[in-house]
C-alpha positions as CSV (number, residue, x, y, z in Angstrom):
1,M,6.3,-86.2,16.9
2,F,7.0,-83.3,19.2
3,L,10.7,-83.4,18.2
4,K,9.7,-83.1,14.6
5,I,7.6,-80.1,15.4
6,Y,10.4,-78.5,17.5
7,L,13.0,-79.0,14.8
8,Y,10.7,-77.7,12.1
9,G,10.1,-74.6,14.2
10,Y,13.8,-74.1,14.9
11,L,14.7,-74.4,11.2
12,N,11.9,-72.1,10.0
13,G,12.1,-69.4,12.8
14,V,8.8,-70.4,14.4
15,R,9.3,-70.2,18.2
16,S,6.0,-70.1,20.0
17,G,3.9,-73.1,20.8
18,R,0.8,-71.3,19.4
19,D,2.5,-70.5,16.1
20,L,3.8,-74.1,15.8
21,E,0.2,-75.3,16.3
22,K,-0.9,-72.9,13.5
23,E,1.8,-74.3,11.3
24,C,0.6,-77.8,12.0
25,L,-2.9,-76.8,10.8
26,R,-2.1,-74.8,7.7
27,N,1.3,-76.1,6.4
28,M,1.2,-79.1,4.1
29,E,4.8,-80.0,5.0
30,M,3.9,-80.2,8.7
31,Q,0.8,-82.3,8.0
32,W,2.8,-84.8,6.0
33,L,5.6,-84.8,8.6
34,L,3.2,-85.4,11.5
35,E,0.9,-87.8,9.5
36,A,-2.1,-85.5,10.0
37,I,-1.8,-85.6,13.8
38,I,-2.3,-82.0,15.1
39,P,-1.3,-81.5,18.8
40,N,-2.4,-78.4,20.7
41,Y,-0.1,-75.6,21.7
42,H,0.0,-76.6,25.3
43,S,1.4,-80.1,24.5
44,I,4.0,-78.6,22.3
45,S,5.1,-76.2,25.1
46,N,5.1,-78.9,27.7
47,F,7.4,-81.0,25.5
48,R,9.9,-78.1,25.3
49,K,9.5,-77.4,29.1
50,N,9.9,-81.1,30.1
51,N,12.9,-81.9,27.9
52,P,15.4,-79.1,28.0
53,I,18.5,-81.2,28.7
54,A,17.6,-83.7,25.9
55,L,17.0,-80.8,23.4
56,K,20.3,-79.2,24.4
57,K,22.2,-82.4,23.8
58,L,20.4,-82.9,20.5
59,F,21.6,-79.5,19.2
60,K,25.1,-80.1,20.5
61,L,25.2,-83.4,18.6
62,Y,23.9,-81.7,15.5
63,V,26.7,-79.1,15.7
64,L,29.3,-82.0,16.1
65,F,27.8,-83.7,13.1
66,L,28.1,-80.6,11.0
67,K,31.7,-80.1,12.2
68,D,32.6,-83.7,11.3
69,A,31.1,-83.3,7.9
70,D,33.1,-80.1,7.4
71,L,30.0,-78.0,6.9
72,I,31.0,-75.5,9.6
73,G,34.4,-74.3,10.6
74,C,33.7,-73.7,14.4
75,E,35.6,-70.5,14.3
76,T,34.8,-67.8,16.9
77,I,33.6,-64.6,15.4
78,A,32.6,-61.5,17.4
79,I,31.0,-58.6,15.6
80,D,30.0,-55.3,17.2
81,G,27.3,-53.6,15.2
82,T,27.7,-50.1,16.6
83,K,29.3,-47.4,14.5
84,S,31.9,-45.5,16.5
85,R,35.2,-43.8,16.0
86,A,37.4,-46.9,16.7
87,P,37.6,-47.0,20.5
88,N,39.7,-49.8,21.8
89,S,39.2,-49.6,25.5
90,K,39.0,-52.7,27.7
91,K,35.2,-52.4,27.8
92,V,34.7,-52.6,24.0
93,N,37.6,-54.9,23.1
94,F,36.9,-58.6,23.0
95,N,39.4,-61.4,23.2
96,Q,38.8,-65.2,23.4
97,K,38.8,-65.1,27.2
98,K,36.1,-62.5,27.3
99,I,34.0,-64.2,24.7
100,D,34.2,-67.5,26.6
101,K,33.1,-65.7,29.8
102,H,30.1,-64.2,27.9
103,V,29.2,-67.5,26.4
104,D,29.3,-69.1,29.9
105,C,27.2,-66.3,31.3
106,I,24.6,-66.7,28.5
107,E,24.6,-70.5,29.2
108,V,23.9,-69.9,32.9
109,K,21.1,-67.4,32.2
110,T,19.6,-69.7,29.6
111,Q,19.5,-72.5,32.2
112,E,18.0,-70.2,34.8
113,Y,15.3,-69.2,32.3
C-alpha cells in the first residue's frame, strides 16, 4: 500500500508525507488505489525512511525496464541554463568524466541525507 502511495506521489510530483496524506483523502484515484484505506503522514514518512535501499533498487529496475522497452535512450545530456558569452574554461566545461564524478558526488550526498 505504501509503495503505491510513494509511486503515485513520485509520478505526480507530490513529495511530502503530509501532502500524500491529503491526496489519499481527497483524490478519488488514490482512494480506489488504496481501497479506501487512508494512512497518516507519519506512517508514509516512516515507510520512506525505513526502506531507502529497496526504493532505490525499485527505481533502478524501472529505468532498466524502460531501457529494455526502448522507451528511453539512456544518453547523457548536460545543460547549463546560464546565459553567458561562451566561456569554455575548465570550470564550466563538462565532459563524461566530470559528469560521472558529479553523479557519484550526488549519489553520496543523497545517501548521507
